[in-house]
BAMAR-813632 format. One record per residue: y, z, x of N, C-alpha, C in turn; residue in one letter; chain. Coordinates in steps of 0.2 Angstrom, whole numbers, padded with zeros to 4 digits. Each point is the difference from the previous one (the first is absolute). Layout:
BEGIN
[[Y Z X] [Y Z X] [Y Z X] "A" "A"] ...
This chain:
BEGIN
[[-0163 -0010 -0443] [0003 -0002 -0007] [-0006 0005 -0005] "X" "A"] [[0002 0004 -0004] [-0002 0002 -0005] [-0001 -0004 -0006] "X" "A"] [[-0005 0003 -0004] [-0002 -0003 -0006] [0007 0002 -0005] "X" "A"] [[0002 -0005 -0002] [0008 0001 -0005] [-0002 0003 -0007] "X" "A"] [[-0005 0001 -0002] [-0003 0003 -0006] [0004 0006 0000] "X" "A"] [[0000 0003 -0006] [0003 0007 0000] [-0003 0003 -0006] "X" "A"] [[-0002 0006 -0001] [-0002 0004 -0003] [0004 0007 -0004] "X" "A"] [[0000 0000 -0006] [0004 0007 -0003] [-0003 0006 0001] "X" "A"] [[0002 0006 0004] [-0004 0005 0001] [0004 0006 -0006] "X" "A"] [[-0004 0004 -0001] [0003 0004 -0007] [-0005 0007 0001] "X" "A"] [[-0002 0002 0006] [-0004 0004 -0001] [0003 0007 0002] "X" "A"] [[0004 0000 0001] [0002 0007 0003] [0006 0002 -0006] "X" "A"] [[-0001 0006 -0002] [0005 0003 -0005] [0004 0005 0004] "X" "A"] [[0000 0003 0006] [0001 0006 0002] [0004 -0003 0008] "X" "A"] [[0003 0005 0003] [0003 -0001 0006] [-0005 0000 0006] "X" "A"] [[-0001 -0004 0004] [-0005 -0001 0005] [0001 -0001 0007] "X" "A"] [[-0005 0003 0003] [0004 -0001 0007] [-0007 0002 0006] "X" "A"] [[0000 -0005 0005] [-0005 0001 0003] [0002 -0001 0007] "X" "A"] [[-0005 0003 0005] [0002 -0001 0008] [-0007 -0002 0001] "X" "A"] [[0000 -0009 0002] [-0005 -0003 0002] [-0001 -0006 0003] "X" "A"] [[-0004 -0002 0003] [-0001 -0006 0004] [-0001 -0008 -0003] "X" "A"] [[-0001 -0001 -0005] [-0001 -0005 -0003] [0007 -0002 -0003] "X" "A"] [[0001 -0008 0002] [0005 -0004 -0001] [-0001 -0006 -0002] "X" "A"] [[-0006 -0002 -0002] [-0001 -0007 -0003] [0000 0000 -0007] "X" "A"] [[0004 -0004 -0005] [0001 0001 -0007] [0002 -0007 -0001] "X" "A"] [[-0004 -0003 -0006] [0000 -0006 -0003] [0007 -0001 -0003] "X" "A"] [[0003 -0007 -0002] [0007 0002 -0005] [-0001 0004 -0007] "X" "A"] [[0004 0004 -0001] [0000 0004 -0006] [0007 0002 -0001] "X" "A"] [[0000 0003 -0006] [0007 0001 -0003] [-0002 0006 -0006] "X" "A"] [[0005 0005 0000] [0000 0005 -0004] [0007 0003 -0002] "X" "A"] [[0001 0004 -0005] [0006 0004 -0003] [0002 0003 0005] "X" "A"] [[-0003 0004 0005] [0002 0003 0003] [0005 0001 0007] "X" "A"] [[0003 0004 0003] [0003 -0002 0007] [-0004 0001 0004] "X" "A"] [[-0003 -0003 0005] [-0003 0001 0006] [0003 0000 0007] "X" "A"] [[-0002 0006 0002] [0003 0000 0008] [-0006 0001 0006] "X" "A"] [[0002 -0005 0004] [-0006 0002 0006] [0003 -0001 0007] "X" "A"] [[-0003 0005 0005] [0004 0003 0004] [-0007 -0003 0006] "X" "A"] [[0001 -0002 0005] [-0003 -0001 0005] [0000 0005 0005] "X" "A"] [[-0005 0003 0002] [0001 0006 0005] [-0002 -0004 0005] "X" "A"] [[-0005 -0003 0001] [-0003 -0002 0006] [-0005 -0007 0000] "X" "A"] [[0003 -0005 0003] [-0004 -0008 0000] [0005 -0004 -0002] "X" "A"] [[-0003 -0006 -0003] [0005 -0007 -0003] [-0003 -0003 -0004] "X" "A"] [[0005 -0001 -0006] [-0005 -0004 -0005] [0007 -0004 -0005] "X" "A"] [[-0001 -0005 -0003] [0003 -0005 -0003] [0000 0002 -0008] "X" "A"] [[0005 0000 -0002] [0001 0002 -0007] [0003 -0007 -0003] "X" "A"] [[-0003 -0003 -0006] [0005 -0005 -0004] [0002 0002 -0007] "X" "A"] [[0006 0000 -0001] [0005 0003 -0004] [0002 -0006 -0005] "X" "A"] [[0000 -0001 -0006] [0001 -0006 -0004] [0000 -0005 0005] "X" "A"] [[-0005 -0003 0003] [-0002 -0005 0003] [0004 -0001 0008] "X" "A"] [[0004 0005 0001] [0002 -0001 0007] [-0003 0006 0005] "X" "A"] [[-0003 -0003 0005] [-0003 0004 0005] [0004 0003 0005] "X" "A"] [[-0002 0007 0001] [0004 0004 0005] [-0004 0002 0005] "X" "A"] [[0001 0003 0006] [-0004 0004 0005] [0002 0007 0001] "X" "A"] [[-0004 0004 -0001] [0001 0008 0001] [-0005 0001 0005] "X" "A"] [[0005 0005 0004] [-0002 0003 0006] [-0001 0007 -0001] "X" "A"] [[-0002 0005 0006] [0000 0006 -0001] [0007 0004 -0002] "X" "A"] [[0001 0003 -0004] [0006 0004 -0003] [0004 -0003 -0006] "X" "A"] [[-0002 -0007 -0001] [0003 -0003 -0005] [-0003 0002 -0006] "X" "A"] [[0005 -0002 -0006] [-0003 0002 -0007] [0002 -0008 -0004] "X" "A"] [[-0003 0002 -0007] [0002 -0007 -0005] [0000 0005 -0007] "X" "A"] [[0005 -0003 -0003] [0002 0004 -0007] [-0001 -0008 -0005] "X" "A"] [[-0006 0003 -0005] [-0001 -0005 -0004] [0002 0002 -0006] "X" "A"] [[0006 -0003 -0003] [0002 0001 -0007] [-0006 -0001 -0007] "X" "A"] [[0001 0002 -0004] [-0005 -0002 -0005] [-0002 -0007 -0003] "X" "A"] [[-0005 -0003 -0001] [-0001 -0006 -0003] [0002 -0005 0005] "X" "A"] [[-0001 0002 0007] [0001 -0006 0006] [-0008 -0001 0002] "X" "A"] [[-0001 -0006 0002] [-0006 -0002 0003] [0000 0002 0005] "X" "A"] [[-0006 0002 0006] [0000 0003 0004] [-0007 -0001 0003] "X" "A"] [[0000 0002 0007] [-0008 0000 0004] [0000 0001 0007] "X" "A"] [[-0004 0003 0003] [-0001 0003 0006] [-0005 -0005 0004] "X" "A"] [[0001 0001 0007] [-0007 -0003 0004] [0001 0003 0008] "X" "A"] [[-0004 0004 0002] [0001 0002 0007] [0001 -0005 0005] "X" "A"] [[0004 0001 0005] [0000 -0005 0006] [-0004 0003 0005] "X" "A"] [[0004 0007 0003] [-0003 0004 0003] [-0004 0007 -0002] "X" "A"] [[-0005 0000 0000] [-0004 0006 -0002] [-0002 0004 0006] "X" "A"] [[0000 0007 -0004] [-0001 0002 -0008] [0008 0002 -0001] "X" "A"] [[0002 -0002 -0006] [0006 0001 -0002] [0001 0006 -0005] "X" "A"] [[0002 0006 0006] [0002 0006 -0006] [0006 0000 -0002] "X" "A"] [[-0002 0003 -0007] [0006 -0001 -0004] [0002 0006 -0006] "X" "A"] [[0005 0001 -0001] [0001 0004 -0006] [0001 -0004 -0007] "X" "A"] [[-0003 0001 -0005] [0003 -0004 -0006] [0000 0003 -0006] "X" "A"] [[0005 -0002 -0004] [0002 0005 -0006] [0001 -0006 -0006] "X" "A"] [[-0003 0003 -0004] [0000 -0004 -0007] [0006 0005 -0005] "X" "A"] [[0005 -0003 -0001] [0007 0004 -0005] [0000 -0001 -0006] "X" "A"] [[-0003 0002 -0005] [0002 -0002 -0007] [0008 0001 -0001] "X" "A"] [[0003 -0005 -0003] [0007 0002 0000] [0002 0004 -0004] "X" "A"] [[-0005 0003 -0004] [0004 0005 -0005] [0000 0007 0004] "X" "A"] [[-0002 -0001 0006] [0001 0007 0004] [0007 -0001 0003] "X" "A"] [[0001 -0003 -0001] [0008 -0003 0005] [0006 -0003 -0007] "X" "A"] [[0002 0004 -0003] [0004 -0001 -0006] [0008 -0003 0003] "X" "A"] [[0002 0002 0006] [0005 0000 0002] [0000 -0007 0003] "X" "A"] [[-0006 -0003 0002] [0000 -0006 0003] [-0001 -0006 -0006] "X" "A"] [[-0002 0002 -0004] [-0004 -0006 -0005] [0004 -0005 -0001] "X" "A"] [[0007 0000 0000] [0004 -0006 -0002] [-0001 -0004 0006] "X" "A"] [[0001 0002 0006] [0001 -0003 0006] [-0008 -0005 0002] "X" "A"] [[-0005 0005 -0002] [-0007 -0004 -0001] [-0002 -0006 -0005] "X" "A"] [[0004 0001 -0004] [0001 -0006 -0006] [0004 -0005 0002] "X" "A"] [[0004 0002 0002] [0005 -0007 0000] [0001 -0002 0007] "X" "A"] [[-0001 0001 0004] [-0001 -0004 0009] [-0005 -0001 0002] "X" "A"] [[0001 -0002 0005] [-0007 0000 0005] [0003 -0001 0008] "X" "A"] [[-0004 0003 0004] [0003 0000 0008] [0001 -0008 0002] "X" "A"] [[0004 -0002 0003] [0000 -0007 0003] [-0005 -0001 0006] "X" "A"] [[0000 0007 0004] [-0006 0000 0004] [-0002 0009 -0002] "X" "A"] [[-0008 0000 0000] [-0001 0005 -0003] [-0005 0006 0007] "X" "A"] [[0002 -0004 0005] [-0002 0006 0007] [0006 0001 0001] "X" "A"] [[-0001 0008 0003] [0003 0003 0003] [-0002 0003 0006] "X" "A"] [[0004 -0001 0005] [-0003 0000 0007] [0001 0008 0004] "X" "A"] [[-0006 0002 0003] [0000 0008 0002] [0001 0004 -0002] "X" "A"] [[-0002 0001 -0007] [0000 0005 -0006] [-0004 0006 0003] "X" "A"] [[-0007 -0002 0002] [-0003 0006 0002] [0002 0003 0007] "X" "A"] [[0004 -0004 0004] [0002 0002 0006] [0005 0007 -0001] "X" "A"] [[0003 -0001 -0005] [0006 0003 -0002] [-0003 0007 -0002] "X" "A"] [[0003 0006 0004] [-0004 0007 -0002] [0002 0003 -0007] "X" "A"] [[0006 -0001 -0001] [0002 0001 -0009] [-0006 -0003 -0004] "X" "A"] [[0002 -0005 0001] [-0005 -0006 -0006] [-0008 0003 0000] "X" "A"] [[-0002 0000 0007] [-0008 0002 0002] [-0002 0006 -0004] "X" "A"] [[0005 0005 0001] [-0002 0007 -0003] [0000 0000 -0008] "X" "A"] [[0005 -0006 -0003] [-0002 0000 -0008] [-0007 -0004 -0002] "X" "A"] [[-0001 -0004 0004] [-0006 -0005 -0001] [-0005 0005 0001] "X" "A"] [[-0001 0003 0007] [-0005 0005 -0001] [-0001 0005 -0004] "X" "A"] [[0007 0004 -0002] [-0001 0006 -0005] [-0002 -0004 -0008] "X" "A"] [[0001 -0005 -0001] [0000 -0002 -0007] [-0009 -0001 0000] "X" "A"] [[-0004 -0003 0006] [-0005 -0001 -0001] [-0004 0007 0000] "X" "A"] [[0003 0006 0004] [-0003 0005 0000] [-0001 0004 -0007] "X" "A"] [[0006 0000 -0001] [0002 0003 -0007] [-0004 -0003 -0008] "X" "A"] [[-0001 -0007 0001] [-0003 -0002 -0005] [-0009 0000 0000] "X" "A"] [[-0002 0002 0006] [-0007 0001 0001] [-0002 0007 -0001] "X" "A"] [[0006 0005 -0001] [-0001 0007 0001] [-0003 0002 -0006] "X" "A"] [[-0002 -0002 -0006] [-0002 0002 -0006] [0002 0004 -0002] "X" "A"] [[0007 0003 0000] [0002 0005 -0001] [0005 -0001 -0007] "X" "A"] [[0002 0002 -0006] [0003 -0003 -0006] [0008 -0002 0003] "X" "A"] [[0001 0002 0006] [0009 -0003 0000] [-0001 -0005 0006] "X" "A"] [[-0007 -0001 0003] [0000 -0006 0006] [0002 -0006 -0002] "X" "A"] [[-0001 -0003 -0006] [0002 -0006 -0001] [0007 -0001 -0001] "X" "A"] [[0004 0005 -0003] [0007 0001 -0001] [0002 -0001 0006] "X" "A"] [[-0002 0005 0004] [0003 0000 0007] [0000 -0006 0003] "X" "A"] [[-0005 -0004 0001] [-0001 -0005 0002] [0006 -0007 -0002] "X" "A"] [[-0001 0000 -0007] [0007 -0002 -0003] [0006 0000 0002] "X" "A"] [[0002 0008 0001] [0006 0000 0002] [0000 -0002 0007] "X" "A"] [[-0004 0000 0005] [0000 -0002 0008] [0001 -0009 0000] "X" "A"] [[-0002 -0002 -0005] [-0002 -0008 0000] [0008 -0002 -0005] "X" "A"] [[0002 0004 -0004] [0008 -0002 -0003] [0004 0001 0005] "X" "A"] [[-0001 0005 0003] [0005 0000 0007] [0000 -0004 0006] "X" "A"] [[-0007 -0003 0000] [0000 -0006 0005] [0003 -0006 -0002] "X" "A"] [[-0002 -0001 -0009] [0003 -0006 -0002] [0007 0000 0003] "X" "A"] [[0004 0007 -0002] [0008 -0001 0001] [0002 -0001 0006] "X" "A"] [[-0005 -0001 0005] [0001 0000 0007] [-0001 -0009 0001] "X" "A"] [[-0005 -0001 -0002] [-0002 -0007 -0001] [0004 -0007 0000] "X" "A"] [[0000 0002 -0007] [0003 -0005 -0005] [0007 -0003 0001] "X" "A"] [[0006 0004 0003] [0005 -0001 0002] [0000 -0005 0006] "X" "A"] [[-0005 0001 0002] [0000 -0006 0006] [-0003 -0006 -0001] "X" "A"] [[-0003 0000 -0005] [-0002 -0009 -0002] [0006 -0003 -0004] "X" "A"] [[0000 -0005 0001] [0004 -0006 -0004] [-0004 0000 -0005] "X" "A"] [[0002 0000 -0007] [-0003 0001 -0006] [0003 -0007 -0005] "X" "A"] [[-0003 -0004 -0002] [0002 -0005 -0004] [-0001 -0001 -0007] "X" "A"] [[0003 -0002 -0004] [-0002 -0001 -0007] [-0009 -0003 0000] "X" "A"] [[-0002 0003 -0006] [-0008 -0002 0001] [0000 -0006 -0002] "X" "A"] [[0004 -0003 -0002] [-0001 -0007 -0003] [0002 -0006 0006] "X" "A"] [[0003 0002 0005] [0004 -0003 0005] [-0006 -0002 0006] "X" "A"] [[0000 -0005 0002] [-0005 -0001 0008] [-0005 0002 -0001] "X" "A"] [[-0005 -0001 -0004] [-0006 0004 0000] [-0004 -0006 -0004] "X" "A"] [[-0007 -0002 0002] [-0005 -0003 -0003] [0000 0000 -0008] "X" "A"] [[-0002 -0007 -0002] [-0001 -0001 -0008] [-0004 0006 -0001] "X" "A"] [[-0006 0000 0004] [-0004 0005 -0003] [0003 0009 0000] "X" "A"] [[0005 0001 0004] [0004 0006 0002] [0005 0000 -0007] "X" "A"] [[0002 -0006 -0003] [0005 0001 -0005] [-0004 0002 -0007] "X" "A"] [[-0006 -0004 -0001] [-0003 0000 -0005] [-0004 0009 -0001] "X" "A"] [[-0001 0002 0004] [-0002 0008 0002] [0006 0003 -0002] "X" "A"] [[0004 0000 0003] [0008 0004 -0001] [0001 0000 -0008] "X" "A"] [[0001 -0006 -0003] [0001 -0001 -0006] [-0005 0003 -0004] "X" "A"] [[-0006 0000 0001] [-0005 0002 -0004] [0001 0008 0000] "X" "A"] [[-0001 0002 0005] [0000 0007 0003] [0006 0003 -0004] "X" "A"] [[0007 -0003 -0001] [0006 0001 -0005] [-0001 0000 -0007] "X" "A"] [[-0004 -0004 -0004] [0001 -0003 -0006] [-0008 0002 -0004] "X" "A"] [[-0005 0002 0006] [-0007 0002 -0005] [0001 0001 -0006] "X" "A"] [[0004 0004 -0001] [0000 0004 -0008] [0003 -0004 -0005] "X" "A"] [[0002 -0005 0002] [0003 -0005 -0005] [-0006 -0005 -0002] "X" "A"] [[0001 -0003 -0005] [-0004 -0006 -0002] [0003 -0006 0003] "X" "A"] [[-0003 -0002 0008] [0003 -0004 0003] [-0007 -0005 0000] "X" "A"] [[0000 -0008 0001] [-0005 -0002 0004] [0001 -0005 0004] "X" "A"] [[-0003 -0005 0000] [0000 -0006 0005] [0005 -0004 -0002] "X" "A"] [[0002 -0001 -0005] [0007 -0004 -0001] [0006 0006 0002] "X" "A"] [[-0001 0006 -0002] [0006 0004 0002] [0002 -0001 0008] "X" "A"] [[-0006 0000 0005] [0000 -0002 0005] [0005 -0004 0003] "X" "A"] [[-0003 -0007 -0004] [0002 -0006 0002] [0007 0001 -0002] "X" "A"] [[0002 0001 -0005] [0008 0001 -0001] [0004 0003 0004] "X" "A"] [[-0003 0008 0002] [0004 0003 0003] [0000 -0001 0008] "X" "A"] [[-0006 -0002 0002] [0000 -0001 0008] [0001 -0007 0001] "X" "A"] [[0002 -0005 -0005] [-0001 -0008 0002] [-0005 -0002 0004] "X" "A"] [[-0008 0001 -0001] [-0004 -0002 0002] [-0004 -0003 -0006] "X" "A"] [[-0003 -0004 0001] [-0005 -0005 -0003] [-0005 0005 -0004] "X" "A"] [[-0002 0000 -0005] [-0008 0000 -0002] [-0006 0001 0004] "X" "A"] [[0000 -0006 0001] [-0005 -0002 0005] [0001 0002 0007] "X" "A"] [[0005 0001 0003] [0000 0004 0006] [-0001 0006 0000] "X" "A"] [[0002 0003 -0006] [0000 0007 0000] [-0008 0002 -0001] "X" "A"] [[-0004 -0004 -0005] [-0007 0000 0000] [-0004 0002 0008] "X" "A"] [[0001 -0006 0002] [-0002 -0002 0007] [0002 0005 0005] "X" "A"] [[0006 0004 0000] [0000 0006 0004] [-0003 0006 -0002] "X" "A"] [[-0001 0000 -0008] [-0004 0006 -0002] [-0008 -0002 0003] "X" "A"] [[-0002 -0004 -0001] [-0008 -0002 0001] [-0002 0000 0007] "X" "A"] [[0005 -0004 0004] [-0002 -0003 0007] [0003 0006 0005] "X" "A"] [[0004 0003 -0002] [0006 0004 0004] [0000 0007 0000] "X" "A"] [[0000 0002 -0006] [0000 0007 -0003] [-0008 0003 -0002] "X" "A"] [[-0004 -0005 0000] [-0007 0001 -0002] [0000 0005 -0006] "X" "A"] [[0004 -0001 -0005] [0000 0004 -0007] [0004 -0002 -0005] "X" "A"] [[-0005 -0002 -0006] [0004 -0004 -0006] [0007 0004 -0001] "X" "A"] [[0005 -0002 -0004] [0007 0001 -0002] [-0002 0007 -0006] "X" "A"] [[-0004 -0002 -0002] [-0004 0005 -0007] [-0001 0006 0003] "X" "A"] [[-0006 -0001 0006] [-0002 0005 0003] [0004 0005 0003] "X" "A"] [[0003 -0004 0003] [0007 0005 0005] [0004 0004 -0006] "X" "A"] [[0003 -0004 -0004] [0003 0005 -0006] [-0004 0005 -0003] "X" "A"] [[-0007 0000 -0002] [-0003 0005 -0002] [0000 0004 0007] "X" "A"] [[-0002 -0001 0004] [0000 0006 0006] [0007 0003 0001] "X" "A"] [[0004 -0003 -0001] [0007 0004 0001] [0001 0005 -0005] "X" "A"] [[-0002 -0002 -0006] [0003 0004 -0007] [-0007 0005 0001] "X" "A"] [[-0005 0000 0002] [-0004 0006 0001] [0001 0005 0005] "X" "A"] [[0004 -0005 0004] [0002 0006 0008] [0006 0005 -0005] "X" "A"] [[0004 -0004 -0004] [0006 0004 -0003] [-0004 0005 -0005] "X" "A"] [[-0003 -0002 -0003] [-0004 0003 -0005] [-0005 0007 0002] "X" "A"] [[-0002 -0001 0006] [-0003 0006 0003] [0006 0005 0003] "X" "A"] [[0005 -0002 0002] [0005 0004 0002] [0003 0004 -0005] "X" "A"] [[0000 -0003 -0005] [0002 0003 -0007] [-0003 0006 -0002] "X" "A"] [[-0008 -0002 0000] [-0003 0004 -0003] [-0002 0006 0004] "X" "A"] [[0000 -0001 0009] [-0001 0006 0003] [0006 0005 -0001] "X" "A"] [[0006 -0002 -0002] [0006 0003 -0002] [0002 0003 -0008] "X" "A"] [[-0007 0000 -0001] [0001 0002 -0007] [-0001 -0003 -0007] "X" "A"] [[0002 -0007 0001] [0001 -0005 -0006] [-0006 0002 -0005] "X" "A"] [[0002 -0004 -0005] [-0006 -0001 -0005] [-0004 -0007 0001] "X" "A"] [[-0005 0000 -0002] [-0002 -0005 0000] [0003 -0009 -0002] "X" "A"] [[0003 0002 -0007] [0003 -0004 -0002] [0006 -0001 0002] "X" "A"] [[0006 0005 0003] [0006 -0001 0004] [-0002 -0003 0007] "X" "A"] [[-0006 0001 0002] [-0001 -0004 0006] [-0001 -0007 -0001] "X" "A"] [[-0003 -0001 -0007] [-0003 -0008 0001] [0007 -0004 -0001] "X" "A"] [[0004 0002 -0005] [0007 -0005 -0002] [0004 0000 0005] "X" "A"] [[0001 0006 0003] [0005 0001 0007] [-0002 -0003 0006] "X" "A"] [[-0007 -0002 0001] [-0001 -0005 0005] [0000 -0006 0000] "X" "A"] [[0001 -0002 -0008] [0001 -0007 -0001] [-0006 -0005 -0005] "X" "A"] [[-0004 0005 -0001] [-0006 -0003 -0004] [0003 0000 -0008] "X" "A"] [[-0004 -0006 -0003] [0004 0000 -0006] [-0005 0002 -0006] "X" "A"] [[-0005 0005 0003] [-0003 0002 -0006] [-0005 0005 0004] "X" "A"] [[-0002 0006 -0004] [-0004 0006 0002] [-0008 -0003 0001] "X" "A"] [[-0002 -0005 -0004] [-0005 -0002 0000] [-0001 -0005 0006] "X" "A"] [[0004 -0004 0003] [0000 -0004 0007] [0001 0005 0006] "X" "A"] [[0003 0003 -0001] [0000 0007 0007] [-0006 0004 -0001] "X" "A"] [[-0002 0002 -0005] [-0006 0004 0002] [-0007 -0004 0002] "X" "A"] [[0001 -0006 -0002] [-0007 -0004 0002] [0002 -0002 0007] "X" "A"] [[0007 -0001 0003] [0001 -0003 0005] [-0001 0005 0007] "X" "A"] [[0004 0006 -0003] [-0003 0006 0004] [-0006 0001 0002] "X" "A"] [[-0004 0001 -0005] [-0007 0001 0001] [-0003 -0004 0004] "X" "A"] [[0003 -0007 0000] [-0004 -0005 0005] [0002 0001 0006] "X" "A"] [[0007 0002 0000] [0001 0001 0008] [0000 0007 0003] "X" "A"] [[0000 0005 -0004] [-0002 0006 0003] [-0007 0002 0001] "X" "A"] [[-0005 -0003 -0007] [-0006 0003 -0001] [-0001 0007 -0004] "X" "A"] [[0007 0001 -0002] [0001 0006 -0006] [0007 0000 -0003] "X" "A"] [[-0002 0003 -0008] [0004 -0001 -0004] [0007 0002 0004] "X" "A"] [[0007 -0001 -0004] [0005 0003 0002] [0000 0008 -0001] "X" "A"] [[-0003 0000 -0005] [0000 0008 -0003] [-0003 0005 0006] "X" "A"] [[-0006 -0004 0002] [-0005 0002 0005] [0004 0002 0007] "X" "A"] [[0005 -0006 0000] [0003 0001 0007] [0007 0005 -0001] "X" "A"] [[0002 0000 -0005] [0005 0006 -0003] [-0003 0006 0003] "X" "A"] [[-0006 0002 -0004] [-0003 0006 0001] [-0002 0002 0007] "X" "A"] [[-0004 -0004 0003] [-0003 0001 0008] [0006 0002 0002] "X" "A"] [[0009 -0003 0000] [0003 0001 0005] [0004 0007 -0002] "X" "A"] [[0000 0000 -0007] [0003 0007 -0002] [-0005 0006 0002] "X" "A"] [[-0007 0000 0001] [-0003 0004 0004] [0001 0002 0008] "X" "A"] [[0002 -0005 0003] [0000 -0001 0007] [0006 0003 0001] "X" "A"] [[0006 0002 -0006] [0007 0002 0003] [0000 0008 -0002] "X" "A"] [[-0004 0000 -0004] [-0002 0008 -0003] [-0003 0005 0006] "X" "A"] 
């Protein structure tokens, strides 16, 4: 049994694809969709505290802000892994926000020639370094999602998931609002003591730190899309520009203005 402490990750700001062997990752959660496909080997994946066995050909689709971890059983575990920022896939954004798969495992995906071609092409295009490589990769993955999602039983995000999952789902939906532990207590029908325990002992992050990181994630997306620092601050849920500048610099190591300039140069 793996350690159930989780960590929040926010280090990716773009579509990422890997063809690799590593398949051991501790519990973590993030605001992206994650897809891992086993090409060869066996590994266990734990999603929202339920463990599943993945064999060669199987895939797991992790929705945003769902706790998950991987553990190799039969090594090496050759796999394809994809990190999918939801803003790359706007046609699916409502689905990712409102639902969770009752079972995140998709059997035999890599053994299907049509799906395998999409998976491999996405990796190749994203690594090409050409101006249209990443858009082409996103197109392949959007088509792949349109094939995979109809085969999954999707449940409302608030139904039949753990208390931790309910907390993360609520925070990811309402982080732009002025919510507190009292809000979670009222809306989720959980005691503040229990919620604090889950944050400290299971999610391994405080409520205030999670809210700050979710808001900074959103601000980064807005700044990359050309928003001003002021509009990004308030649109992402910060109550003041001063607090935003201080929190952003502490989290990213640069000011919001520097971040915006950096990404403006990269896009030119």
